[in-house]
C-alpha positions in Angstrom: 0.0 0.0 0.0 2.7 2.4 -1.0 1.9 5.6 -2.9 4.0 8.4 -4.4 4.3 12.1 -3.9 6.0 13.4 -7.1 8.8 10.9 -7.4 9.2 10.3 -3.7 8.1 7.0 -2.3 5.6 7.3 0.5 6.0 4.8 3.3 2.7 3.8 5.0 2.6 3.0 8.7 0.5 1.5 11.4 1.2 2.8 15.0 0.7 0.3 17.8 1.0 1.5 21.4 -1.4 1.3 24.4 -0.7 5.0 25.4 -2.9 7.5 23.4 -0.3 10.3 24.0 2.4 8.2 22.4 0.3 7.3 19.4 -0.7 11.0 18.9 2.9 12.0 19.2 4.1 9.5 16.6 1.2 10.3 14.2 2.0 14.0 14.4 5.7 13.4 13.9 5.2 11.2 10.8 2.4 13.3 9.4 4.5 16.4 9.5 7.5 14.7 7.8 7.5 14.2 4.0 7.4 10.6 2.7 5.3 9.0 5.4 1.6 8.3 5.8 0.0 6.9 9.0 -2.9 4.6 7.9 -4.1 3.8 11.4 -3.5 3.1 15.1 -3.9 0.2 17.4 -3.8 -0.1 21.2 -2.9 -3.7 21.5 -1.4 -6.7 19.6 -4.7 -8.2 18.7 -6.0 -5.0 17.1 -2.6 -4.6 15.4 -2.9 -8.0 13.6 -6.4 -7.1 12.5 -5.5 -3.7 11.2 -2.3 -4.9 9.5 -4.4 -7.4 7.5 -7.0 -4.7 6.7 -4.6 -1.8 5.9 -1.5 -3.5 4.6 1.0 -0.9 5.8 4.6 -1.0 4.8 5.8 -0.8 8.4 4.2 -1.5 11.7 5.6 0.5 14.6 5.1 -2.0 17.5 5.2 -1.5 21.2 5.9 -4.7 23.2 4.2 -4.6 26.6 0.5 -3.8 26.1 -2.6 -5.0 28.1 -5.0 -7.0 25.9 -2.3 -8.4 23.7 1.5 -8.0 23.7 3.8 -7.1 20.8 5.7 -10.4 20.6 2.6 -12.5 20.1 1.4 -10.1 17.5 4.7 -10.2 15.6 4.6 -14.0 15.7 1.1 -14.0 14.4 1.9 -11.6 11.5 4.9 -13.8 10.6 2.6 -16.9 10.7 0.1 -15.2 8.4 2.9 -14.2 6.0 2.1 -10.4 6.3 4.0 -8.2 3.8 4.3 -5.5 6.5 7.7 -5.1 8.2 7.6 -4.8 12.0 9.8 -2.2 13.7 9.6 -2.6 17.5 9.6 0.8 19.3 9.7 0.3 23.0 11.4 1.5 26.2 12.7 -2.0 27.0 16.0 -3.3 25.9 16.5 -6.4 28.1 17.3 -9.8 26.7 13.9 -11.1 27.7 12.3 -8.4 25.5 14.7 -8.1 22.6 15.4 -11.7 21.7 11.8 -13.0 21.7 10.7 -10.0 19.5 13.5 -10.7 17.0 13.0 -14.4 17.0 9.2 -13.8 16.4 10.1 -12.0 13.1 10.7 -8.3 13.9 12.7 -6.5 11.2 14.1 -4.0 13.7 14.2 -3.0 17.3 14.5 0.7 18.4 14.1 2.4 21.8 11.7 5.3 22.3 14.5 7.7 23.3 15.8 7.5 19.7 16.2 10.9 18.0 13.5 11.8 15.4 15.8 11.5 12.4 17.1 8.1 13.6 13.5 6.9 13.8 12.7 8.2 10.3 15.8 6.4 8.9 14.9 3.2 10.8 11.4 3.2 9.3 12.8 3.7 5.8 15.3 0.9 6.3 12.6 -1.4 7.7 10.3 -0.7 4.7 13.1 -2.0 2.5 13.5 -5.1 4.6 16.8 -4.1 6.2 17.5 -5.0 9.8 17.5 -2.0 12.2 18.8 -2.3 15.8 19.5 0.5 18.3 23.1 0.5 19.5 22.1 -0.8 23.0 20.2 -3.7 21.5 23.0 -4.5 19.0 25.5 -4.6 21.8 23.4 -7.1 23.7 22.9 -9.4 20.7 26.6 -9.3 19.8 27.4 -10.2 23.5 24.8 -13.0 23.3 26.3 -14.4 20.1 29.9 -14.3 21.5 28.7 -16.2 24.7 26.0 -18.5 23.4 23.7 -20.1 26.0 23.1 -23.8 26.2 20.8 -25.2 23.5 17.3 -23.9 24.0 16.0 -27.3 23.0 17.4 -28.9 26.2 14.2 -29.4 28.3 13.9 -28.5 31.9 13.5 -31.4 34.4 10.2 -31.7 36.3 12.0 -30.4 39.5 13.5 -27.5 37.6 10.1 -26.5 36.2 8.7 -26.7 39.8 11.4 -24.4 41.1 10.9 -22.0 38.2 7.1 -21.9 38.8 7.7 -21.0 42.5 10.2 -18.3 41.4 7.5 -16.8 39.1 5.3 -16.4 42.1 8.0 -14.3 43.9 9.1 -17.1 46.2 12.5 -16.8 47.8 15.1 -19.6 47.7 14.6 -20.3 51.4 10.8 -20.6 50.9 11.3 -22.8 47.8 13.6 -25.1 49.8 11.1 -25.4 52.6 8.2 -26.1 50.3 10.1 -28.7 48.3 11.9 -30.2 51.3 15.4 -29.6 49.8 18.3 -27.4 50.8 18.9 -23.9 49.6 22.1 -25.0 48.0 20.0 -27.5 45.9 17.6 -24.7 44.9 20.5 -22.6 43.7 21.9 -25.6 41.7 18.5 -26.0 40.1 18.3 -22.3 39.2 21.8 -22.4 37.8 20.7 -25.2 35.4 17.5 -23.3 34.5 19.4 -20.2 33.7 21.9 -22.1 31.5 19.1 -24.0 29.6 17.0 -20.9 29.0 20.0 -18.6 28.3 18.8 -16.3 31.1 21.0 -14.1 33.3 18.7 -13.7 36.2 15.4 -14.8 37.8 13.2 -12.2 36.0 14.7 -13.1 32.6 14.2 -16.8 33.2 10.6 -16.3 34.1 10.0 -14.1 31.1 11.6 -16.6 28.7 9.7 -19.5 30.3 6.4 -17.8 29.6 7.5 -16.9 26.1 8.4 -20.5 25.3 5.3 -21.9 26.9 7.1 -23.6 29.8 5.1 -21.7 32.3 1.4 -20.6 31.9 
């Protein structure tokens, strides 16, 4: 759904964010800039998938954490449907538990909301052409991840490791986990070390997030 103004290519967009102020700001920014056209807005991932199918934008600017349907699930669904639109994640989160699932789901790029206006414009143009776009902070994380690869993600968690992780997801401390499972705190720590290695997580929060993303929890 790409038009032209004179000889300039017009890039069409769908803005997805659960905050109306953010959507208004992005719409105003792109409407005021030559070469862009905002076709619509969505407040969650479910609406994003529906509007992408209906409007066929060149680029979907996708937030990640939204009530009613997150960005990662929406990206995965758009990939499954074979949508032509490229997804450029625009979020405030640059942790591994946010970055990696989004890129694995099929996002073309990942940018942080503190990016300068011109950097955002350039990123949207690049995404429309199918070129990968990563903010410097995200690129550094991915490079570090590639240089120190985690254990194979396909290695399953044991029943006891899943049990420990489920308790961690409820905010249970190591001492409380040990008491509930009738094991020592040292054994709890050993289980968590194995969980972190298998999931490629650096801490408890990342492990829980990755476990939900991969369907291990929930």
